[in-house]
C-alpha positions in Angstrom: 0.0 0.0 0.0 2.8 2.4 1.0 4.6 1.6 -2.3 1.5 2.3 -4.3 1.0 5.7 -2.6 4.7 6.5 -3.1 4.5 5.6 -6.8 1.3 7.7 -7.2 3.0 10.6 -5.5 6.1 10.4 -7.7 3.9 10.4 -10.8 2.1 13.4 -9.5 5.4 15.2 -9.0 6.6 14.4 -12.5 3.4 15.7 -14.0 3.5 18.8 -11.8 7.0 19.8 -12.7 6.4 19.0 -16.3 3.5 21.5 -16.2 5.8 24.1 -14.6 8.4 23.6 -17.3 5.8 24.3 -20.0 4.6 27.4 -18.1 8.2 28.8 -17.9 9.2 28.1 -21.5 9.5 31.4 -23.3 9.1 32.2 -26.9 12.2 33.7 -28.5 10.5 37.0 -29.6 9.1 37.5 -26.1 12.5 36.8 -24.7 14.2 39.4 -27.0 11.5 42.0 -26.2 11.9 41.4 -22.5 15.7 41.6 -22.7 15.6 44.9 -24.6 13.0 46.3 -22.2 15.3 45.5 -19.3 18.3 47.1 -21.1 16.2 50.2 -21.9 15.3 50.5 -18.2 18.9 50.1 -17.2 19.8 53.0 -19.6 17.5 55.4 -17.9 19.1 58.7 -17.2 18.3 58.4 -13.5 21.3 56.1 -13.2 25.0 57.0 -13.4 27.2 55.6 -16.1 28.7 53.2 -13.6 25.3 52.0 -12.5 24.2 51.6 -16.1 27.3 49.5 -16.9 26.8 47.3 -13.9 23.1 46.7 -14.7 23.9 45.9 -18.4 26.6 43.4 -17.4 24.1 41.6 -15.2 21.6 41.4 -18.0 24.2 40.1 -20.4 25.3 37.4 -18.0 21.7 36.1 -17.9 20.7 36.4 -21.5 23.9 35.9 -23.7 25.7 32.7 -24.3 29.1 34.3 -23.6 30.9 31.0 -23.4 29.5 29.7 -26.7 30.3 33.0 -28.5 33.8 33.0 -27.0 34.7 29.6 -28.4 33.0 30.4 -31.7 35.1 33.5 -32.1 38.3 31.5 -31.4 37.5 29.4 -34.4 39.8 26.5 -35.3 42.4 27.7 -32.9 40.4 26.3 -30.0 41.5 22.8 -31.2 45.1 23.7 -30.6 45.1 24.9 -27.0 45.1 22.9 -23.8 42.5 22.9 -21.1 44.4 25.5 -19.0 44.5 27.9 -22.0 40.8 27.3 -22.7 40.0 28.2 -19.1 42.1 31.3 -19.3 40.5 32.3 -22.6 37.0 31.8 -21.3 37.7 34.0 -18.4 39.4 36.7 -20.5 36.7 36.6 -23.2 33.9 37.1 -20.6 35.6 40.1 -19.1 36.3 41.5 -22.6 32.8 40.9 -23.8 31.0 42.4 -20.8 33.2 45.5 -20.8 32.9 46.0 -24.5 29.1 45.4 -24.5 28.2 47.5 -21.5 30.5 50.4 -22.2 29.2 50.8 -25.8 25.6 50.4 -24.9 25.9 52.8 -21.9 26.3 55.7 -24.3 22.7 55.2 -25.5 19.8 56.8 -23.8 16.6 54.7 -23.7 17.0 53.0 -27.1 13.6 51.9 -28.4 13.6 48.5 -30.1 10.6 46.9 -31.7 10.4 43.2 -32.2 8.7 42.5 -35.6 8.8 38.7 -36.2 10.5 35.4 -35.6 11.6 32.5 -37.8 12.5 29.1 -36.5 15.7 28.0 -38.3 15.9 24.5 -36.7 15.4 22.8 -33.4 18.3 24.8 -31.9 18.0 28.2 -33.4 15.4 30.9 -34.0 16.0 34.3 -35.7 14.1 37.2 -34.2 13.8 40.3 -36.4 13.6 43.8 -34.9 14.4 47.5 -35.6 16.0 50.2 -33.5 13.5 52.9 -33.9 14.7 56.1 -35.7 15.2 59.4 -33.9 16.2 62.8 -35.0 19.8 61.8 -34.3 19.9 58.4 -36.0 18.1 56.5 -38.8 16.2 53.2 -38.2 18.5 50.2 -37.8 17.6 46.6 -38.6 18.7 44.1 -36.0 18.3 40.4 -36.2 18.9 38.2 -33.1 20.1 34.7 -33.4 18.6 32.9 -30.4 19.8 29.5 -29.1 16.6 27.7 -28.3 17.6 24.1 -27.6 16.4 24.7 -24.0 13.1 26.6 -24.4 13.2 27.4 -20.7 16.5 29.2 -21.1 16.9 30.8 -24.5 20.2 32.6 -25.0 21.5 35.2 -27.5 24.2 33.8 -29.8 24.6 36.6 -32.3 23.3 40.0 -33.4 23.2 40.8 -37.1 23.0 44.6 -37.5 22.0 45.7 -41.0 23.2 42.3 -42.3 26.6 42.3 -40.4 27.1 39.6 -37.9 28.9 40.9 -34.8 30.1 37.5 -33.8 31.6 36.7 -37.2 33.3 40.1 -37.3 34.8 39.4 -33.8 36.0 36.0 -35.0 37.7 37.6 -38.0 39.4 40.2 -35.7 40.7 37.5 -33.3 41.9 35.4 -36.2 43.8 38.4 -37.7 45.5 39.0 -34.3 46.7 35.4 -34.0 47.8 35.1 -37.7 49.8 38.3 -37.5 51.6 36.9 -34.5 52.6 33.6 -36.2 49.7 31.7 -34.8 50.6 32.5 -31.1 47.4 32.4 -29.0 49.1 34.3 -26.3 49.1 37.4 -28.5 45.3 37.3 -28.4 45.4 36.9 -24.6 47.7 39.9 -24.3 45.3 42.0 -26.5 42.3 41.0 -24.4 44.1 41.7 -21.1 45.1 45.2 -22.4 41.5 46.0 -23.4 40.2 44.8 -20.0 42.6 47.2 -18.2 
């Protein structure tokens, strides 16, 4: 009797938590709109630049696949480095990414982004299309978001394509150029990242 009750209870728990998982899965377009709304609030002029940067870094850590982007931008060179170097690179890239992302975005004041549509590319990726609304100071800018959706409960940003230009691919080309111009020495990239972080 006890075993039967226990089994029934376990089945109930599985169904209950499965239901919760469905409730908390988030559509990619809603995820993007939510993220840009949070960023817009962080850029409110009531905050100092330092506060804006701190808030933007926190948002990026939650919504961007920094590790995945980092190893993509390293390209084929990631196959030629050991585990210790991979760990060092991941740490340096995260610091580099967060500083670059937050300091650039902190210059904006309440950017208004409208999400227009979404297109499921495959089971792992969805492209969300949006525009940065034009103002008297700047024209409208088309922004596409490549969202990693393998886990629907935790979508992550993998790339931004601004007016057709992939920021992640551009970063990959820059890193490759640094390594190639230093005879394939990965430490040259590490030094560049360290210098930027300072």
